[in-house]
C-alpha positions as CSV (number, residue, x, y, z in Angstrom):
1,L,-14.1,-87.5,-36.8
2,G,-10.4,-87.9,-37.3
3,D,-11.0,-91.1,-39.3
4,L,-13.5,-89.3,-41.5
5,R,-11.0,-86.5,-42.1
6,G,-8.4,-89.0,-43.0
7,A,-10.6,-90.8,-45.5
8,F,-12.2,-87.7,-46.9
9,P,-9.8,-84.8,-46.4
10,D,-11.6,-82.6,-49.0
11,K,-15.1,-83.3,-47.7
12,V,-14.9,-82.8,-43.9
13,T,-14.7,-79.3,-42.5
14,D,-11.9,-78.2,-40.2
15,F,-14.2,-77.2,-37.4
16,E,-16.6,-78.8,-35.0
17,V,-19.8,-77.6,-33.4
18,R,-19.4,-78.5,-29.8
19,R,-22.2,-79.5,-27.4
20,R,-23.2,-76.9,-25.0
21,V,-25.8,-76.7,-22.2
22,D,-27.0,-73.5,-23.7
23,L,-27.9,-75.3,-27.0
24,A,-30.1,-77.7,-25.0
25,K,-31.7,-74.9,-23.0
26,A,-32.4,-72.9,-26.2
27,W,-33.9,-75.9,-27.9
28,H,-36.0,-76.7,-24.8
29,E,-37.3,-73.1,-24.8
30,G,-38.0,-73.2,-28.5
31,K,-35.4,-70.5,-29.3
32,S,-32.4,-70.5,-31.6
33,I,-29.0,-70.2,-29.9
34,F,-28.6,-66.8,-31.6
35,T,-31.6,-65.6,-29.6
36,Y,-31.0,-67.5,-26.4
37,N,-27.4,-66.6,-25.9
38,P,-25.8,-64.8,-28.8
39,R,-22.4,-64.8,-27.0
40,C,-22.2,-68.6,-26.7
41,D,-19.1,-69.8,-28.4
42,V,-21.0,-72.1,-30.7
43,V,-22.7,-69.2,-32.4
44,D,-19.5,-68.5,-34.3
45,A,-19.3,-72.1,-35.4
46,F,-22.9,-72.1,-36.7
47,Q,-22.2,-68.9,-38.6
48,R,-19.1,-70.4,-40.2
49,L,-21.1,-73.5,-41.0
50,A,-23.8,-71.4,-42.7
51,G,-21.1,-69.6,-44.7
52,L,-19.6,-72.8,-45.8
53,V,-23.0,-74.1,-46.9
54,M,-23.6,-70.9,-48.9
55,E,-20.2,-71.3,-50.6
56,V,-20.8,-74.8,-51.8
57,S,-24.5,-74.4,-52.8
């Protein structure tokens, strides 16, 4: 990711969506992470990612 940021500084976001066991469990149960565990720390990352997508589209 660091190499990509170096090569494309204006194209790569400044945050990462980390892997979490809760993500795998939510997927396995057919739920979103927002429903499965809304307090999981990746919920914020997904919300920021959605905001970024909305800004550029």
